C-alpha positions as CSV (number, residue, x, y, z in Angstrom):
1,M,9.1,1.7,-31.7
2,N,11.9,1.7,-28.8
3,D,11.4,0.2,-25.4
4,R,15.1,0.9,-24.2
5,E,15.2,3.0,-21.2
6,G,16.0,6.3,-23.2
7,G,13.7,5.3,-26.4
8,P,10.3,6.4,-27.2
9,T,8.4,3.9,-25.3
10,G,10.5,4.3,-22.0
11,L,9.9,8.1,-22.5
12,R,6.0,7.7,-22.8
13,E,6.0,5.6,-19.6
14,R,7.9,8.0,-17.6
15,T,5.9,10.9,-18.9
16,R,2.6,8.8,-18.0
17,R,3.8,8.2,-14.7
18,A,4.8,11.7,-14.1
19,V,1.2,12.8,-14.8
20,Q,-0.1,10.3,-12.6
21,A,1.9,11.6,-9.9
22,E,0.7,15.2,-10.6
23,I,-2.8,13.7,-10.5
24,V,-2.3,11.9,-7.1
25,A,-0.8,14.9,-5.5
26,A,-3.5,17.3,-6.5
27,A,-6.2,14.9,-5.6
28,M,-4.9,14.1,-2.3
29,R,-4.5,17.9,-1.5
30,L,-8.2,18.1,-2.3
31,F,-9.6,15.2,-0.5
32,L,-7.6,16.2,2.6
33,E,-9.0,19.8,2.2
34,R,-12.6,19.0,1.3
35,G,-13.0,15.3,2.4
36,F,-13.0,12.2,-0.1
37,E,-16.7,12.2,-0.8
38,A,-17.2,15.9,-1.3
39,T,-14.5,15.9,-4.0
40,T,-15.3,15.1,-7.6
41,M,-13.3,14.2,-10.6
42,E,-14.2,17.4,-12.3
43,Q,-12.5,19.1,-9.3
44,I,-9.5,17.1,-9.6
45,A,-8.9,17.7,-13.2
46,G,-9.6,21.3,-12.7
47,E,-6.9,21.4,-10.3
48,I,-4.2,20.4,-12.5
49,G,-5.6,22.1,-15.7
50,I,-6.7,18.9,-17.6
51,S,-10.0,17.9,-19.1
52,R,-12.4,15.4,-17.3
53,R,-12.1,13.2,-20.0
54,S,-8.2,13.0,-19.9
55,L,-8.4,12.5,-16.2
56,F,-10.2,9.3,-16.8
57,R,-7.5,8.0,-19.1
58,Y,-5.4,7.9,-16.1
59,F,-7.6,7.0,-13.5
60,G,-11.2,5.6,-13.8
61,T,-12.5,6.4,-10.5
62,K,-11.6,8.5,-7.3
63,E,-10.7,5.2,-5.3
64,D,-8.2,4.4,-8.1
65,I,-6.4,7.8,-7.6
66,V,-6.3,7.0,-3.7
67,L,-5.4,3.4,-4.0
68,G,-3.5,3.2,-7.3
69,D,-0.2,3.4,-5.5
70,H,-1.4,0.7,-2.8
71,A,-0.7,-1.9,-5.4
72,A,2.9,-0.6,-6.2
73,H,3.5,-0.5,-2.2
74,G,3.0,-4.4,-2.5
75,T,6.0,-4.5,-4.9
76,V,7.6,-2.4,-2.3
77,L,6.8,-4.9,0.3
78,R,8.0,-7.6,-1.4
79,A,11.4,-6.1,-2.6
80,A,12.0,-5.4,1.2
81,L,11.0,-9.0,2.1
82,E,13.2,-10.4,-0.5
83,A,16.1,-8.2,0.8
84,R,16.2,-9.7,4.3
85,P,18.6,-12.5,5.1
86,A,17.6,-15.8,3.8
87,S,18.4,-17.1,7.3
88,E,15.9,-14.7,8.7
89,A,12.6,-16.4,10.0
90,P,9.2,-15.5,8.6
91,W,7.7,-13.4,11.5
92,P,10.9,-11.0,11.9
93,A,11.3,-10.9,8.0
94,L,7.7,-9.8,7.6
95,R,8.0,-7.1,10.5
96,A,11.2,-5.5,8.9
97,A,9.5,-5.6,5.5
98,L,6.4,-4.0,6.8
99,R,8.3,-1.4,8.6
100,A,10.4,-0.6,5.4
101,L,7.2,0.0,3.5
102,V,6.0,2.4,6.0
103,E,9.4,4.2,6.2
104,S,9.1,4.7,2.3
105,L,6.0,6.4,2.1
106,P,6.4,9.9,1.0
107,Y,4.1,11.3,3.6
108,S,4.8,13.3,6.9
109,P,3.3,11.7,9.9
110,Q,0.3,14.1,9.9
111,D,-0.7,13.6,6.5
112,F,-0.4,9.8,6.6
113,L,-2.7,10.0,9.6
114,R,-5.3,12.1,7.9
115,I,-5.0,9.9,5.0
116,T,-5.4,6.8,6.9
117,I,-8.5,8.3,8.9
118,M,-9.9,9.3,5.5
119,L,-9.5,5.5,4.0
120,H,-11.1,4.1,7.3
121,A,-14.0,6.7,7.1
122,S,-15.0,5.6,3.4
123,P,-16.7,2.2,3.0
124,S,-15.8,2.4,-0.7
125,L,-12.1,3.0,0.0
126,R,-11.8,0.5,2.7
127,A,-13.5,-2.2,0.5
128,R,-10.9,-1.5,-2.5
129,Q,-7.9,-1.4,0.2
130,L,-8.9,-4.7,1.4
131,E,-8.9,-6.0,-2.4
132,K,-5.6,-4.9,-3.0
133,R,-4.3,-6.0,0.3
134,Q,-5.1,-9.4,-0.9
135,Q,-2.7,-9.1,-3.8
136,W,0.0,-8.3,-1.4
137,T,-0.5,-11.8,0.1
138,E,0.5,-13.4,-3.6
139,L,3.3,-11.2,-3.8
140,L,4.8,-12.5,-0.4
141,V,3.9,-16.1,0.0
142,P,6.7,-17.3,-2.4
143,D,9.5,-15.8,0.0
144,I,7.9,-16.9,3.2
145,A,7.5,-20.7,1.8
146,K,11.1,-20.6,1.0
147,R,12.0,-19.7,4.4
148,L,9.8,-22.4,5.7
149,G,12.1,-24.8,3.7
150,A,11.5,-26.7,0.5
151,T,11.1,-30.1,2.1
152,D,7.9,-29.0,3.8
153,P,5.2,-30.2,1.8
154,M,2.8,-27.8,3.8
155,A,5.2,-24.7,3.1
156,E,2.8,-23.0,0.8
157,V,-0.3,-23.4,3.3
158,R,1.8,-22.2,6.1
159,A,3.1,-19.3,4.2
160,R,-0.3,-18.2,3.3
161,A,-1.3,-18.3,6.8
162,L,1.7,-16.5,8.2
163,V,1.3,-13.6,5.4
164,A,-2.7,-13.5,6.3
165,C,-1.7,-13.4,9.9
166,A,1.1,-10.4,9.5
167,L,-1.3,-8.5,7.3
168,A,-4.2,-8.8,9.7
169,C,-1.9,-7.6,12.6
170,S,-0.7,-4.7,10.5
171,E,-4.2,-3.8,9.8
172,V,-5.1,-4.1,13.6
173,A,-1.9,-1.9,14.5
174,T,-3.2,0.6,12.0
175,E,-6.8,0.7,13.3
176,T,-5.6,1.3,16.8
177,W,-3.2,4.0,15.8
178,V,-6.1,5.9,13.7
179,R,-8.5,5.5,16.9
180,S,-5.8,6.9,19.1
181,N,-5.4,10.0,16.8
182,G,-1.8,8.7,16.2
183,T,-0.8,8.5,19.6
184,V,0.1,5.1,20.1
185,D,3.1,3.3,18.7
186,M,2.0,1.1,15.6
187,E,5.1,-1.0,16.1
188,E,4.3,-1.9,19.8
189,V,0.7,-2.7,18.7
190,F,1.9,-5.0,15.8
191,D,4.1,-6.8,18.4
192,A,1.2,-7.2,20.7
193,A,-1.1,-8.4,18.1
194,V,1.3,-11.0,16.6
195,A,2.2,-12.1,20.3
196,A,-1.4,-12.9,20.6
197,V,-1.6,-14.8,17.4
198,R,1.4,-16.8,18.1
199,G,0.1,-17.6,21.7
């Protein structure tokens, strides 16, 4: 066994990721064409020419297919936050990191809107999305706590509050954008929401 990049373990992992990416791409096409609830795991498996059993080795549920990369987005968000200047205040750093995440998504604005509408229309997807968003909080708090200063005994508490508020403001901006059918500026709505929180 070899876990170096070019070894068997590395090759297996790259192959697995490639298959997962193919499954996600095919499933998203079907979800957008037919609707999330109307699309079955059997149809997704058939779309890419694998058995239903093989599909379940990669994803346990349809929700996992849609939101499987949502957890990965948390690591992208953390990296974007950590890349900000250490002297930058928490709010601007969080705003910039959230913007970097949106810009990194491999979707056209139209497809991103359709995917987000689908997420908001399905109770099961919404519940899983919010659960994964909570994981983002854990990833972002350490950086924000550092920005608040090591001498602050309440740094972690304040960091958790700031991150939770920033993610909530992001959610408000996204919901407003969806309700407007993509016509409002998400950044403007985010800034307005943050301004309301900060008083």
